[in-house]
PAMI-680560 format. One line per 10 residues: number of its first residue (from 1); their letters; for each residue z, y, x of C-alpha. Coordinates in pm, 1 decimal. Example, Ala and Ser with C-alpha at 12.3 -4.5 7.8 and 13.67 -1.06 7.14 Angstrom:
% residues 2
1 = as = 780.0 -450.0 1230.0 ~ 714.0 -106.0 1367.0 $
This chain:
% residues 571
1 = mvkkyvlvsg = -1152.9 -1978.6 586.0 ~ -862.4 -2116.5 793.0 ~ -535.6 -2112.4 601.8 ~ -190.2 -2153.2 755.8 ~ 100.4 -2304.1 564.1 ~ 470.9 -2269.0 646.5 ~ 703.3 -2497.8 448.8 ~ 1072.0 -2401.6 418.8 ~ 1303.2 -2687.7 318.0 ~ 1681.4 -2709.8 292.4 $
11 = gvisgigkgi = 1950.6 -2961.2 368.9 ~ 2324.8 -3029.5 332.1 ~ 2388.6 -2792.9 37.5 ~ 2187.5 -2592.6 -215.6 ~ 2202.1 -2213.0 -215.4 ~ 2190.8 -2208.4 162.3 ~ 1955.3 -1910.4 184.7 ~ 1609.4 -2069.8 194.7 ~ 1469.8 -1785.5 -16.3 ~ 1582.9 -1512.9 223.8 $
21 = iasstglllk = 1457.4 -1709.4 526.8 ~ 1122.7 -1777.4 356.5 ~ 1091.7 -1408.1 262.0 ~ 1192.4 -1296.0 612.0 ~ 939.1 -1532.0 772.5 ~ 666.7 -1391.5 548.0 ~ 770.3 -1035.7 629.5 ~ 760.9 -1100.6 1005.9 ~ 411.9 -1252.9 984.5 ~ 295.4 -962.7 768.0 $
31 = tmglkvtsik = 421.1 -709.4 1022.5 ~ 189.2 -880.4 1274.2 ~ -110.9 -790.6 1057.1 ~ -146.2 -1115.3 859.9 ~ -199.1 -1129.5 483.0 ~ 82.0 -1340.5 335.2 ~ 147.6 -1509.3 1.1 ~ 435.2 -1728.5 -118.3 ~ 492.4 -2027.6 -344.7 ~ 828.8 -2145.1 -478.0 $
41 = idpylnidag = 865.4 -2511.0 -575.7 ~ 1145.0 -2577.7 -827.0 ~ 1202.4 -2951.3 -884.1 ~ 1352.8 -2911.7 -1232.5 ~ 1169.2 -3040.4 -1542.4 ~ 1161.9 -2704.2 -1723.6 ~ 812.1 -2556.0 -1749.9 ~ 953.8 -2224.4 -1628.1 ~ 1286.9 -2044.5 -1583.3 ~ 1263.7 -1862.8 -1918.5 $
51 = tlspldhgev = 1509.3 -2078.7 -2113.0 ~ 1760.8 -2125.9 -1828.5 ~ 2100.0 -1956.2 -1855.3 ~ 2159.7 -1692.1 -1584.8 ~ 2496.5 -1861.2 -1522.8 ~ 2314.6 -2188.1 -1452.8 ~ 2030.8 -2067.7 -1232.0 ~ 2068.0 -1695.8 -1162.7 ~ 1843.9 -1429.6 -1310.5 ~ 1504.4 -1494.2 -1465.2 $
61 = fvlndggevd = 1246.8 -1286.7 -1277.3 ~ 942.7 -1161.7 -1470.7 ~ 598.9 -1110.1 -1312.3 ~ 311.9 -878.7 -1408.1 ~ 135.3 -1158.9 -1596.5 ~ 448.7 -1235.9 -1799.2 ~ 550.9 -1542.2 -1599.0 ~ 925.9 -1614.7 -1619.4 ~ 1009.5 -1751.9 -1276.2 ~ 1280.6 -1821.1 -1020.6 $
71 = ldlgnyeryl = 1465.0 -1523.9 -870.1 ~ 1331.0 -1611.8 -522.1 ~ 990.0 -1480.5 -628.9 ~ 1163.1 -1145.1 -667.6 ~ 1268.2 -1167.8 -302.8 ~ 910.2 -1247.1 -200.7 ~ 769.4 -949.6 -392.2 ~ 1031.1 -709.6 -254.1 ~ 1009.4 -823.8 108.7 ~ 631.6 -868.0 125.6 $
81 = dvtltrsnni = 537.2 -588.6 -118.3 ~ 298.9 -822.8 -302.6 ~ 227.6 -900.9 -669.8 ~ 255.6 -1271.2 -748.8 ~ 145.3 -1473.3 -1052.9 ~ 316.2 -1739.5 -1264.7 ~ 117.0 -1999.0 -1067.3 ~ 317.5 -1905.2 -755.3 ~ 612.9 -2088.4 -913.9 ~ 559.3 -2465.9 -933.2 $
91 = ttgkiyrdvi = 797.3 -2679.3 -1139.0 ~ 806.2 -3052.4 -1205.4 ~ 744.4 -2968.0 -1571.0 ~ 423.3 -2779.1 -1493.7 ~ 287.3 -3056.6 -1269.4 ~ 364.9 -3340.7 -1512.3 ~ 228.3 -3140.8 -1806.2 ~ -102.1 -3085.4 -1623.9 ~ -134.1 -3450.2 -1518.3 ~ -50.4 -3580.0 -1868.0 $
101 = ererkgdylg = -301.6 -3338.8 -2026.4 ~ -569.8 -3468.6 -1788.6 ~ -474.6 -3827.9 -1868.6 ~ -505.4 -3756.4 -2243.5 ~ -853.3 -3612.1 -2187.1 ~ -955.7 -3926.5 -1998.5 ~ -1004.1 -3757.1 -1662.5 ~ -857.5 -4054.9 -1474.6 ~ -1124.0 -4295.8 -1607.2 ~ -884.2 -4567.5 -1721.6 $
111 = ktvqvvphit = -676.4 -4577.6 -1402.0 ~ -301.5 -4629.7 -1409.1 ~ -155.8 -4280.1 -1363.3 ~ 120.9 -4285.1 -1101.3 ~ 342.1 -4049.2 -900.3 ~ 139.0 -4147.6 -592.3 ~ -141.6 -4050.0 -580.6 ~ -184.7 -3854.5 -904.8 ~ 130.4 -3637.5 -911.9 ~ 126.3 -3578.8 -535.9 $
121 = daiqdwverv = -245.1 -3491.5 -543.9 ~ -184.4 -3247.9 -830.2 ~ 87.9 -3074.8 -624.7 ~ -138.5 -3043.9 -319.5 ~ -431.2 -2917.8 -527.2 ~ -205.2 -2658.7 -692.1 ~ -79.4 -2531.7 -355.6 ~ -430.6 -2503.0 -210.3 ~ -557.9 -2323.2 -520.4 ~ -273.8 -2070.5 -540.6 $
131 = atipvddsge = -282.4 -2002.9 -165.2 ~ -625.3 -1840.0 -208.2 ~ -520.9 -1589.6 -479.4 ~ -514.2 -1229.1 -343.9 ~ -168.2 -1077.9 -385.6 ~ -190.7 -735.1 -220.6 ~ -401.1 -420.3 -251.4 ~ -659.9 -550.8 -1.1 ~ -795.9 -788.6 -266.5 ~ -860.7 -1047.3 7.9 $
141 = epdvciielg = -747.0 -1406.9 42.8 ~ -411.8 -1446.6 224.5 ~ -405.7 -1587.0 577.7 ~ -66.2 -1755.5 547.3 ~ 113.2 -1921.9 256.6 ~ 491.7 -1960.9 273.8 ~ 606.2 -2256.4 57.7 ~ 973.6 -2281.6 -30.9 ~ 1086.9 -2626.0 -148.4 ~ 1382.1 -2575.0 -383.1 $
151 = gtvgdiesap = 1680.3 -2806.0 -395.3 ~ 1797.1 -3023.6 -107.6 ~ 1600.9 -3284.1 87.0 ~ 1707.4 -3624.9 -44.8 ~ 1740.2 -3516.1 -409.1 ~ 1570.0 -3759.4 -648.6 ~ 1382.3 -3480.2 -827.2 ~ 1248.3 -3342.0 -495.7 ~ 1098.1 -3674.1 -385.5 ~ 742.2 -3626.2 -526.3 $
161 = fveamrqfqf = 719.2 -3280.5 -364.5 ~ 844.5 -3404.4 -27.6 ~ 588.8 -3686.1 -36.9 ~ 316.4 -3439.2 -138.9 ~ 402.7 -3217.5 159.1 ~ 405.0 -3521.9 390.6 ~ 46.9 -3593.5 283.8 ~ -43.0 -3224.2 285.0 ~ 28.2 -3182.1 657.6 ~ -252.9 -3429.5 727.7 $
171 = rvghenfali = -484.6 -3281.4 464.6 ~ -475.5 -2933.5 626.7 ~ -426.8 -3041.8 989.4 ~ -141.3 -3018.4 1239.7 ~ -215.2 -2666.9 1364.3 ~ -228.7 -2532.0 1008.0 ~ 109.9 -2662.5 891.1 ~ 459.7 -2577.7 1020.2 ~ 801.0 -2670.1 879.3 ~ 1124.1 -2468.1 892.3 $
181 = hvslvptigs = 1431.4 -2665.2 787.2 ~ 1740.0 -2466.4 685.0 ~ 2066.9 -2646.6 743.3 ~ 2439.0 -2572.7 751.4 ~ 2660.2 -2579.7 1060.6 ~ 3010.3 -2554.5 907.0 ~ 3321.4 -2440.2 1090.1 ~ 3604.0 -2688.5 1032.4 ~ 3978.6 -2677.8 1088.0 ~ 4226.0 -2431.1 1230.8 $
191 = vgeqktkptq = 4058.1 -2434.3 1573.0 ~ 3729.2 -2327.8 1414.2 ~ 3511.4 -2603.1 1562.8 ~ 3146.1 -2604.4 1452.3 ~ 3015.1 -2941.6 1335.3 ~ 2655.3 -3058.6 1381.1 ~ 2675.0 -3391.8 1196.6 ~ 2559.9 -3250.1 857.6 ~ 2250.9 -3104.3 1025.8 ~ 2183.6 -3428.1 1215.6 $
201 = asirdlrglg = 2205.9 -3627.9 890.2 ~ 1982.0 -3380.2 707.4 ~ 1713.6 -3393.1 980.6 ~ 1736.1 -3773.4 988.2 ~ 1669.8 -3783.0 612.6 ~ 1379.2 -3542.1 652.0 ~ 1220.1 -3739.9 936.4 ~ 1271.6 -4062.2 740.9 ~ 1060.0 -3908.1 463.3 ~ 778.4 -3834.7 707.4 $
211 = ltpdliacrc = 834.5 -3465.6 783.6 ~ 931.8 -3332.3 1126.0 ~ 1081.9 -2981.6 1152.7 ~ 926.8 -2729.5 1390.1 ~ 1217.3 -2487.8 1356.8 ~ 1574.8 -2559.2 1248.2 ~ 1745.1 -2252.9 1099.0 ~ 2119.9 -2313.6 1124.4 ~ 2332.1 -2117.4 879.7 ~ 2666.1 -2041.0 1040.6 $
221 = ektgldegiq = 2951.1 -1792.5 1029.9 ~ 2949.3 -1444.7 1180.8 ~ 2977.2 -1541.5 1547.6 ~ 2654.6 -1747.1 1551.1 ~ 2630.3 -2089.2 1717.4 ~ 2897.5 -2181.4 1971.4 ~ 2804.1 -2262.4 2329.0 ~ 2654.5 -2609.9 2356.6 ~ 2589.2 -2647.4 1983.5 ~ 2226.1 -2537.1 2013.6 $
231 = skismfchvq = 2150.4 -2790.8 2287.1 ~ 2336.8 -3063.2 2095.1 ~ 2126.5 -3005.1 1781.6 ~ 1817.2 -2992.3 2003.3 ~ 1899.5 -3328.4 2163.0 ~ 1988.4 -3516.5 1843.7 ~ 1717.4 -3362.2 1624.0 ~ 1419.3 -3404.4 1862.9 ~ 1334.9 -3035.3 1909.9 ~ 1345.3 -2791.6 2201.6 $
241 = peqvlavrdc = 1650.3 -2559.9 2222.5 ~ 1432.6 -2255.9 2143.8 ~ 1338.2 -2425.6 1815.2 ~ 1701.4 -2406.2 1695.9 ~ 1772.6 -2067.4 1537.3 ~ 2120.4 -1934.0 1460.4 ~ 2120.6 -1758.6 1123.1 ~ 2468.6 -1608.3 1111.3 ~ 2617.0 -1421.1 817.4 ~ 2497.1 -1059.5 826.4 $
251 = ssvyhvpell = 2634.7 -743.6 668.8 ~ 2309.0 -726.4 473.3 ~ 2021.0 -966.7 405.9 ~ 1786.1 -691.2 530.2 ~ 1900.1 -775.4 885.1 ~ 1777.9 -1137.8 867.4 ~ 1415.1 -1060.5 971.9 ~ 1541.9 -883.3 1287.5 ~ 1778.1 -1173.7 1358.8 ~ 1490.4 -1425.2 1339.7 $
261 = kdqgmvdylw = 1250.7 -1208.7 1540.6 ~ 1504.5 -1161.0 1821.1 ~ 1524.5 -1540.6 1856.9 ~ 1148.5 -1577.2 1902.5 ~ 1044.8 -1706.0 1560.1 ~ 720.8 -1505.1 1550.0 ~ 620.9 -1602.9 1903.9 ~ 683.4 -1968.6 1827.5 ~ 484.6 -1971.3 1502.0 ~ 204.2 -1771.5 1665.6 $
271 = krlniektis = 155.3 -2046.0 1924.7 ~ 237.5 -2340.5 1699.0 ~ -19.3 -2236.5 1436.4 ~ -273.7 -2118.3 1696.6 ~ -312.2 -1791.1 1506.1 ~ -465.5 -1601.4 1799.7 ~ -775.8 -1819.7 1805.4 ~ -814.3 -1912.2 1438.8 ~ -743.9 -1591.7 1240.8 ~ -918.1 -1259.3 1285.7 $
281 = itpalkekgs = -679.1 -964.2 1239.1 ~ -834.1 -618.9 1197.9 ~ -688.1 -319.4 1386.6 ~ -617.4 -151.2 1051.5 ~ -400.4 -445.5 938.1 ~ -221.5 -453.4 1274.9 ~ -144.5 -83.1 1240.8 ~ -29.2 -129.0 880.6 ~ 197.4 -416.3 989.6 ~ 347.5 -211.4 1272.7 $
291 = emwrkwnqlt = 417.4 74.8 1034.3 ~ 580.9 -167.3 790.9 ~ 811.6 -298.4 1066.8 ~ 898.1 55.8 1181.0 ~ 1001.0 154.2 828.0 ~ 1198.2 -170.0 784.8 ~ 1391.5 -98.6 1105.4 ~ 1458.5 256.3 989.2 ~ 1594.9 119.7 661.6 ~ 1830.1 -132.3 821.6 $
301 = saqerlhdsv = 1956.9 104.5 1091.8 ~ 2016.8 380.6 835.7 ~ 2217.1 136.5 623.7 ~ 2462.1 84.6 910.8 ~ 2525.9 459.0 945.2 ~ 2606.2 538.6 580.6 ~ 2943.0 705.6 521.6 ~ 2923.9 872.5 179.3 ~ 2956.7 620.2 -101.2 ~ 2868.9 594.9 -470.7 $
311 = tivlvgkytn = 3059.0 372.6 -715.8 ~ 2854.2 207.8 -989.8 ~ 3016.2 -14.0 -1253.6 ~ 2798.7 -290.8 -1397.3 ~ 2916.0 -400.1 -1741.6 ~ 2767.0 -742.5 -1814.4 ~ 2834.3 -1086.4 -1958.0 ~ 2721.3 -1300.0 -1662.7 ~ 2934.2 -1132.1 -1394.0 ~ 3087.6 -1466.0 -1284.2 $
321 = lqdsyasvvk = 2756.7 -1536.8 -1105.7 ~ 2627.8 -1221.8 -941.7 ~ 2284.3 -1380.8 -887.5 ~ 2245.2 -1330.5 -1264.2 ~ 2176.0 -964.8 -1184.2 ~ 2003.4 -1006.9 -846.5 ~ 1718.8 -761.4 -910.7 ~ 1949.8 -502.6 -1068.0 ~ 2171.4 -511.7 -758.0 ~ 1865.8 -480.5 -530.8 $
331 = alehaslnch = 1738.1 -184.5 -734.5 ~ 2075.8 -11.5 -697.3 ~ 2079.4 -87.2 -322.6 ~ 1727.4 50.2 -274.6 ~ 1806.8 369.5 -467.8 ~ 2137.2 418.9 -283.8 ~ 1972.8 370.4 56.0 ~ 1705.8 624.1 -28.0 ~ 1978.7 869.0 -137.1 ~ 2168.3 797.9 189.7 $
341 = kklimkwvea = 2470.4 663.0 4.8 ~ 2669.2 345.2 55.1 ~ 2675.1 144.8 -268.2 ~ 3012.6 28.3 -400.5 ~ 2964.0 -200.8 -698.9 ~ 3233.9 -294.0 -944.1 ~ 3171.3 -583.1 -1181.5 ~ 3325.0 -561.3 -1528.1 ~ 3302.1 -853.1 -1769.4 ~ 3207.6 -684.3 -2097.7 $
351 = sdlepetrss = 3444.8 -894.2 -2310.3 ~ 3738.3 -772.4 -2096.0 ~ 3689.5 -424.2 -2246.6 ~ 3738.4 -550.9 -2603.1 ~ 4062.0 -522.8 -2807.9 ~ 4097.7 -903.8 -2824.8 ~ 4150.7 -913.5 -2446.7 ~ 4418.7 -645.7 -2475.5 ~ 4633.5 -891.1 -2671.4 ~ 4528.0 -1214.9 -2496.9 $
361 = npvkyheawq = 4525.5 -1086.6 -2137.0 ~ 4652.9 -727.3 -2109.0 ~ 4633.9 -723.6 -1727.4 ~ 4262.9 -811.9 -1729.3 ~ 4202.0 -556.6 -2007.1 ~ 4367.6 -270.9 -1819.6 ~ 4197.9 -363.0 -1489.9 ~ 3857.4 -358.5 -1662.0 ~ 3922.1 -17.4 -1816.4 ~ 4059.5 114.2 -1486.8 $
371 = dlcsaqgilv = 3733.7 12.5 -1313.7 ~ 3526.3 170.2 -1590.7 ~ 3722.1 495.8 -1572.4 ~ 3671.8 514.4 -1194.1 ~ 3292.7 484.7 -1223.7 ~ 3059.3 753.3 -1098.3 ~ 2782.7 576.5 -1289.0 ~ 2773.6 301.4 -1554.6 ~ 2497.0 43.6 -1588.9 ~ 2455.9 -197.1 -1881.4 $
381 = pggfgnrgve = 2183.3 -454.3 -1799.8 ~ 1991.3 -694.2 -2022.9 ~ 2133.7 -1005.1 -2184.8 ~ 2123.2 -1228.0 -2491.6 ~ 2380.6 -1335.5 -2748.4 ~ 2679.5 -1158.2 -2902.1 ~ 2952.1 -1230.5 -2645.6 ~ 3077.0 -907.8 -2489.6 ~ 2859.3 -679.4 -2702.5 ~ 3151.1 -475.6 -2840.6 $
391 = gkiaaakwar = 3272.6 -424.6 -2483.5 ~ 2931.2 -292.5 -2383.7 ~ 2931.5 -59.8 -2685.2 ~ 3273.0 68.7 -2574.6 ~ 3133.4 132.9 -2223.9 ~ 2835.5 325.0 -2365.4 ~ 3071.4 533.1 -2582.6 ~ 3287.0 615.3 -2280.3 ~ 2980.9 718.3 -2076.6 ~ 2846.0 935.7 -2358.8 $
401 = eqkipylgic = 3172.9 1110.8 -2439.9 ~ 3293.9 1156.0 -2081.1 ~ 2950.6 1269.3 -1955.3 ~ 2931.2 986.0 -1700.2 ~ 2575.3 896.2 -1587.9 ~ 2458.0 592.0 -1785.3 ~ 2159.4 359.3 -1750.1 ~ 2096.5 96.8 -2017.0 ~ 1831.5 -170.1 -1957.8 ~ 1680.1 -370.4 -2247.5 $
411 = lglqiavief = 1996.2 -473.5 -2435.6 ~ 2162.5 -175.5 -2262.7 ~ 1925.0 59.0 -2448.1 ~ 1992.2 -117.9 -2778.1 ~ 2368.8 -97.5 -2715.1 ~ 2345.8 278.9 -2654.6 ~ 2155.1 332.1 -2980.5 ~ 2396.9 115.4 -3183.1 ~ 2692.1 311.0 -3039.6 ~ 2521.4 642.2 -3120.1 $
421 = arnvcgmtda = 2442.5 526.8 -3474.4 ~ 2804.6 423.3 -3538.1 ~ 2989.2 713.6 -3379.6 ~ 2752.8 1010.7 -3409.3 ~ 2534.9 933.1 -3711.8 ~ 2812.9 787.9 -3925.9 ~ 2646.0 445.6 -3966.6 ~ 2973.8 259.6 -3920.4 ~ 2824.2 -85.3 -3984.2 ~ 2518.8 -33.8 -3756.7 $
431 = dsieldentk = 2430.8 -349.4 -3567.7 ~ 2151.3 -567.3 -3427.8 ~ 2014.1 -857.2 -3630.5 ~ 2045.7 -1061.3 -3308.4 ~ 2420.7 -1021.2 -3345.4 ~ 2451.6 -1011.6 -3725.0 ~ 2155.4 -1134.1 -3929.9 ~ 2308.8 -993.7 -4249.6 ~ 2387.9 -643.9 -4122.9 ~ 2328.9 -373.8 -4384.8 $
441 = tpvvvympei = 2222.5 -121.3 -4118.7 ~ 1988.3 -303.1 -3876.2 ~ 1944.8 -61.1 -3586.1 ~ 1785.1 -336.6 -3376.6 ~ 1532.8 -568.6 -3542.9 ~ 1316.6 -869.4 -3456.5 ~ 969.6 -778.8 -3334.2 ~ 725.8 -897.2 -3603.9 ~ 497.0 -1089.5 -3366.2 ~ 773.5 -1294.4 -3199.7 $
451 = skthlggtmr = 837.6 -1663.7 -3276.5 ~ 1183.6 -1732.4 -3420.4 ~ 1170.6 -2107.5 -3355.3 ~ 1023.2 -2144.9 -3003.2 ~ 1219.1 -1977.0 -2724.6 ~ 1017.8 -2056.6 -2408.5 ~ 760.0 -1792.3 -2316.6 ~ 754.9 -1636.2 -2665.7 ~ 909.1 -1296.9 -2588.9 ~ 722.1 -974.7 -2519.2 $
461 = lgtrptefqa = 661.2 -1043.6 -2151.7 ~ 492.1 -887.7 -1850.8 ~ 352.4 -548.4 -1758.3 ~ 292.7 -310.3 -2049.8 ~ 228.8 65.2 -2074.7 ~ 491.9 314.2 -2184.8 ~ 356.6 651.3 -2295.9 ~ 561.2 969.3 -2275.9 ~ 539.5 1157.1 -2604.7 ~ 400.2 1507.8 -2657.0 $
471 = gtegstlrkl = 649.9 1779.3 -2570.0 ~ 853.2 1563.1 -2330.3 ~ 748.5 1747.6 -2013.7 ~ 1114.7 1841.3 -1962.3 ~ 1228.7 1475.7 -1974.4 ~ 1440.6 1380.3 -1673.3 ~ 1292.8 1031.9 -1645.2 ~ 936.4 1161.6 -1682.5 ~ 996.8 1396.1 -1388.0 ~ 1147.5 1110.9 -1183.3 $
481 = ygggstvmer = 833.2 905.6 -1250.1 ~ 619.4 1190.9 -1115.6 ~ 535.9 1372.9 -1438.4 ~ 250.2 1148.8 -1555.4 ~ 191.3 1057.0 -1917.5 ~ 204.3 676.3 -1875.9 ~ 413.3 429.8 -1672.7 ~ 356.2 56.9 -1629.9 ~ 670.3 -158.2 -1627.4 ~ 759.5 -522.8 -1687.8 $
491 = hrhryeinpe = 913.3 -633.0 -2018.1 ~ 1121.8 -925.5 -2142.1 ~ 1257.8 -887.9 -2493.7 ~ 1223.3 -1011.1 -2852.1 ~ 1413.0 -733.7 -3034.4 ~ 1335.8 -362.3 -3071.0 ~ 1485.3 -43.4 -3214.5 ~ 1421.1 -12.5 -3588.2 ~ 1141.0 250.8 -3612.8 ~ 1254.6 349.5 -3963.5 $
501 = liekfeakgl = 1573.6 510.1 -3828.2 ~ 1424.0 713.7 -3542.6 ~ 1411.4 1045.4 -3729.7 ~ 1784.8 1025.5 -3806.8 ~ 1871.4 960.1 -3443.2 ~ 1647.4 1234.9 -3306.7 ~ 1792.3 1485.5 -3556.4 ~ 2133.2 1420.5 -3396.4 ~ 2011.2 1463.1 -3036.2 ~ 1901.4 1116.6 -2919.8 $
511 = qfvgkdetgq = 1543.2 1162.8 -2801.0 ~ 1292.8 876.6 -2782.1 ~ 1073.4 1026.3 -2510.5 ~ 870.9 710.7 -2435.4 ~ 698.7 471.2 -2676.4 ~ 443.3 191.7 -2650.2 ~ 72.0 254.6 -2699.8 ~ 104.7 216.4 -3078.9 ~ 378.0 480.5 -3099.8 ~ 591.6 240.5 -3307.6 $
521 = rmeivemadh = 796.2 66.0 -3037.8 ~ 1072.2 264.2 -2864.8 ~ 1065.6 232.2 -2485.3 ~ 1272.4 518.5 -2338.1 ~ 1567.9 706.3 -2486.7 ~ 1741.2 1011.5 -2338.3 ~ 2024.0 1242.3 -2441.7 ~ 1946.7 1605.8 -2363.3 ~ 2302.4 1746.6 -2336.6 ~ 2420.7 1487.1 -2084.2 $
531 = pyfvgvqyhp = 2399.8 1471.2 -1700.9 ~ 2205.8 1142.6 -1725.8 ~ 2209.0 920.1 -2031.8 ~ 1900.1 699.0 -2021.3 ~ 1803.0 372.0 -2186.9 ~ 1482.7 177.8 -2120.4 ~ 1351.1 -120.2 -2317.1 ~ 1166.9 -258.4 -2012.9 ~ 1317.1 -394.5 -1688.3 ~ 1251.4 -142.3 -1408.7 $
541 = eyltrplrps = 1446.6 -356.9 -1159.9 ~ 1156.2 -602.4 -1134.3 ~ 932.1 -348.9 -957.4 ~ 1183.9 -201.2 -715.1 ~ 1099.4 -212.9 -343.0 ~ 1321.7 -129.1 -42.1 ~ 1087.7 154.7 54.7 ~ 991.1 249.5 -304.6 ~ 1299.5 248.3 -528.9 ~ 1274.5 238.4 -908.6 $
551 = apfmglilaa = 1281.0 580.4 -1082.8 ~ 1550.3 503.9 -1346.8 ~ 1783.8 369.9 -1075.6 ~ 1714.6 669.4 -851.5 ~ 1809.9 891.5 -1143.7 ~ 2137.6 705.6 -1194.7 ~ 2238.1 726.7 -826.6 ~ 2133.1 1092.4 -794.9 ~ 2322.6 1187.8 -1112.6 ~ 2628.5 989.5 -1000.8 $
561 = tgglqahlat = 2637.6 1178.3 -669.9 ~ 2562.3 1520.3 -815.6 ~ 2217.9 1549.1 -657.2 ~ 1989.4 1498.1 -956.7 ~ 1905.6 1860.2 -1041.9 ~ 1839.7 1949.3 -677.4 ~ 1609.6 1647.1 -647.4 ~ 1422.0 1734.0 -967.2 ~ 1367.9 2086.8 -837.1 ~ 1180.1 1946.3 -536.3 $
571 = l = 937.4 1738.8 -746.3 $
């Protein structure tokens, strides 16, 4: 079967938007009826993203199979509506581990193991293998594989991957391999002149490494590329003017696919990869692709016409880098769009809500509380460590007492239960053993099967069932999920609610409506006499889609805008 590969590389600076451009390219090809998969290459030495701090690398995205991967794989899944595997994220650590394991087994027959050819061959073999894995409901091999090369061309750690891709273009053939290079065209000085030299230097580096771009995606400010800039980049970078795309800043990343399509990206790739003659596209897939594009256009055009807003306050500990909560933000956006509301997010650093900040920085303290008090809905996401925990507990208390819609995710559920134990059940020293190993009232405990010494990949990870308990037919979240008895969601945690205390909590009105298949692990908590007070142990944000928002987030937005009961009545 003929397979097409599109490599997306980046130059000048990191964080330039390769992930969105790779996702948008995949979406555009999928709307033409092609089956598309994606691979993200991360040049760091970590085996996976599981042990990386969110402040260092953004959120850790979790897949169905439990893979802890780069947040860009979340973009791929949301844009392409596919289900990827841990193998779709390649790291230097994974490649070197595999090669060293083979060397130890004697697979190289006494040869000297080197970066070229052994590491580069391993990279190419990995890409070819993963590109054949079905990722959608068709169960068929993908036609196109989008490969995003993380980092910046010229980085030392990227060198083996760049060399592997240089060889790969000859392995698969010219008409099966295209390269999109994302570069920056900065605007300098008071006159606002756009400069092409960074892009010229980046392309020169790329060509010097043996790769020639087919399309140059130029990130620029809101006006696009100035007159003459496109032809200048074309002349100095050895491409036709139509191969230079202006990717200006948009009001929303959901507009990027339209921006690229309007500049002829699909038409160019169609001819460049000779798709017409080499890939057979069924009428059913063409129709499905057209429908996907129609719905995408509806979504983006509706977003521009939103007038009514909803204010959600996110109380977290990684708010200095908003990528730390990328999927949570997307889930809120998707739910808001589907409720026809414009999302206004306020970010509150949890520690700013604590009494210590009141004395050390009273202005910050009062601003944080002012934001919290103005919230229509409060969200406490997952996290690790004890910094900011008391601030999160204060936020949960405020939401419970003031009847403000609340959604707690993972740690957010545990926070809500600790707060309830302290202030409703009279357990004044209630705590989590993550925060205080010697607590006399451990509301949150270590899961017995979890390693306490190894951190990487040892949590409860991946898709697991949550079963609604008998007599919970009136549960708000159960209704939002469609009324079924079981839901499948992705998990990432190593602590759980202490099952020995559940009876005491339920006697006071905190209902554990969802548990795991053993009935011992608490998954969903609700408060009956509250507009919307929900905590979930899993991470529903990982399965959100623009056209299929996550149920817990829909509940939060609906409750925050006063539409929850009317919505439930229609289900």
